[in-house]
N, C-alpha and C positions, 0 to 999 in steps of 0.2 A: 482498358483494364477493368475487370469486373470488381464489384464491391468486395467479394470474398477474397480476391487475389491481392488486394491492397495490403502492403506490409505496414500495418498499424501497430504501434506499441503505446498503449494507453495506461501504462502503470510503471513508473520509474521514480527514483529518489536521488536527490542531489545532496550536497553538503548543507543545504538549508535545513534538512532534517537529518536522516541517518545514512545518507549515501556518502561516497568518498570522492565523487567528481563534482565539480562546480556545475551549475546549469549550462554554462558555455561549453565545458568539456563534455558534458552529457549529450548536448545537441550535436557536437562534432562526432561523437562515437555513434550516435543513432544514424547520422547521415552516412558515415563510412560503412555502417553495417546494412545499408540499403533500406532504412525505414522511409516510408512514404509520408506518413502522418504520425506525429509524436505528441505525447502529453507528459508533462511533468506533474506528478501527484505526490508531493511531499506530505509527510505526516502532519496533520493539524496545522499546516502553515502554507501560506501563499506567497511568502517573501521572495521566492526565486522566480516567480512567473515573469516579471518584467525582463530580467536578464535572459531567461529562457526564450522568450518571444523574440527579443532582439537578435539573439544568436541564431535562432531558427530562420528568421527573416533573411539574415545575411547569407545563410547557407541554402536559401530557397527550399526550405523544409517546412511543410505545412505543420502548424502548431495548434494544439488544443489545450487551453488552460484547465488545470485540474487540481484536485486535492484528495487526500485519503484521511477520512475522519475516524478516529477510534471511538467505539461505542461499547457500552456494557449492556448485554442482553442475557437474561437468565443466568447472571453471574459469570458470564463468559465474555471475553474481549473479542469483538468482531470488528472488521473494518469495512467502511462504506466509502467508495470512490465517488467523487463528484466530477463530472466532465462538462466542458463547455460552460464553465461558470464565469460570472463577472466577479473578478477578484477584488473589486472595489465595493462590493455590496456590504452595507453596514451590518446587516443582520448576520451574514456569514462571518465577517471579521470579528464581531462581538462573540459569536459562538465559539470560534476557534480559539480566541484568547481565553475564554473560560475553560475550554478543554485542555489547553496547555498548562493551566495553573496546577501546581502540585507535583509536577514532574521532578523537580529538584529534590524535594523531600522524599519522594518515592525512591529516587536513586540512592540517596543516603541510607534509607532503610534497607534497600537491597544489599548495599555494601556491608552494612552491619550484620545482616543475616548470613551473608557469605563468610564473614569472619567467624561468626559464632558457630555455624553449623558445618562449615567446610574448611575452616582454618585458612581461608584466603583473605589476606589483609590488604587494606588500602586500595580496594578495587575501584571505589568511586573516584579517587584521585587519578588512577590509571586510565579509567574510562574517559575522563575529561580530556585527555590528550588526543582523543579521537573526535572530539566535539567541536563543531564550528559554531553552532547555535546553542548556547548554554540552556536556553529555555526548552530545548527539545532533546535533552539527554535521554537515551533509550536503552533497551535491552541489547540492541545491536552494538552499541558502543561498548557495553560491558563485555559482550561476546568477543569482540575483536581484541580487547585487552587480555581476556582470559586465554585466547589462542596465543597471543604474543608472549605471555609468561609461561606457556607450556602446560597450562592446566587442562587443555584439550587440544586435539589436533586440527579441529575445524570449527567454524561457527555453528554448523548444524549439530555437531557433537555437544557443544556448549548448551544448546537449547534442549538437548535430550538429558543431559546430566545436571544442569543448573537452570535457573531462571524460569522454568515452566512450573505450572501449578503443582504443589506438593514437593518441589525440589528446593534445595538451598538457593537463596537469592530471589525467590518468587515473592513479590509483594503486589497484591491487587491494587488497582487504581480505579477510582470511580470516574469513568469517562462519560461522554454524552449519552443520552438515550437514543434509541433508534428513531423515535419521532423527531427529536431535536435535529439530528444529523440530516435526515431527509428534508425537514422543513427548511434548514439553512441552505441546502443545495438548491431546492426549488425556488427559494426566495432570490437566489443569485442567478436564476434563469438556467440552471444546469439540470443534468439528469443524474439520478442516484443509481448506483450500481454496487452490488455485493461483491467485494473483493474475494478472490480465491475461496469460494464457498466449501470446497473439499477439504480445507485445512482445519475446520473447526470440529471440536469434540462434542457433537450434538447427536442425540438419538434421532431416528427417523421421524418420530412424533414431534420432537422439538424442531427439527428442520422444517417440517410441514407448517408448524405454527409460525415459525420465523418468516418463511417465505410468504405466507398469507398476510401476515401483519405488514411486512415490507411492501407488498403490492397495494394493500389497502391505504397505506400512507402516501402512495404516489411513486414508489420505487419502479424503475423502468427495466433494469437488466441485471444479469449476473455475469461475472467473468467465467469463461470456460477454458479457453486456451491461454494458460498462464504458467509462468515458471514455477509457481507453487503447486501445480497439479501434476499428477503422473500422466503418462500418455493415455492410459485407459480412461482417466477422468475427463479428458477432452470430450469424448463422445458421450460419456455418462451425464455430464452436466449440461451438454447441449440438449439432450433428451429431457432432462429435468426442466431446463429453461422453457422449452417448447410446451411441456405439460402444464406449466403455470402461466403461459402467455407472456413470458419475459423475452426481451431481446438479449443478445449476448455481446460481450466485450472481450478484448484480447490485450494482454500486456505481460511483459517479462517479470515485473516486480524486481527490476534491476537495482542493486545497491552498490556493488563493487565488482571490478574485474576479477578480484582474487577469490571471491566466494560466491559468485553467481551460479545458480542452478542453470539458468539460461542467459546468455548474453543479450543485451538489448538488440532488438531487431532480428533475433535468430530463432524465433518460435516457428513451428510448422504451420501450414495452412489451416484455415478454419474448416471444420467438417462441413460437408455439402449441405446439410440440413440446417445450417446456422442462419439466424436472422440478425445481422449485425446492427448494433445501436447507432452506428455512424452512417447508415445508408442514405439519409437525407441531409447530411451535414455539408457535403461538397460534391462536386462533379467527379465521378470516378473515371 
């Protein structure tokens, strides 16, 4: 089997952050859907990796430990995935703990803003019913509750109507810096990857500045084939990766069977001109 034809899914979330399946359930779904190599990349948290690794081992599913770190760059929230990390690295653990701090107060402020500007009351309390890890309450938990009460028909509609910049419920949070995130990942022996770059609201000039800074700091790759990209963007960002000398990664960004853009393991093949980040990690 060639490197490009391997069914890798290097971006997924469990109940340890804002997914709805446990690490064990997620491993089983990945295996059932034909994944050859799987990574768990919970938001700012590595607490599910031990369970995920054990479940993957039992299923004879190759496993890559990962994390997705939230950063603030040019006043925008951007996500950096770390793969092949040592989840016990003290510098990474300290950095993630710092990044998680403040999520609860942000959630309470989001709820207050939704009540004041949209007449939606007690959303914080409702969102908590979807939270397994109180330290990681997120916009996704809010979105699922707003769908439950009929404020919107889907999670994607929630993010268009609420919770995004300028909309009711949006409260900015000061995340890690790009330099901090990349430094923590490298300290843990991992590789730093820009998650779903096509999703951010940046100008072409800003994107160029961001990519150049990311590379200078030691960033390795960008996601190209991802559930957060359109089909046209698969090829577009592969060309962008090649132009900057980045490798590429692939992942569904799976959170929930009910609202997934793409199910875990169900992404199309990589474009032929792709240079995968996983090429040297294992025998294909």
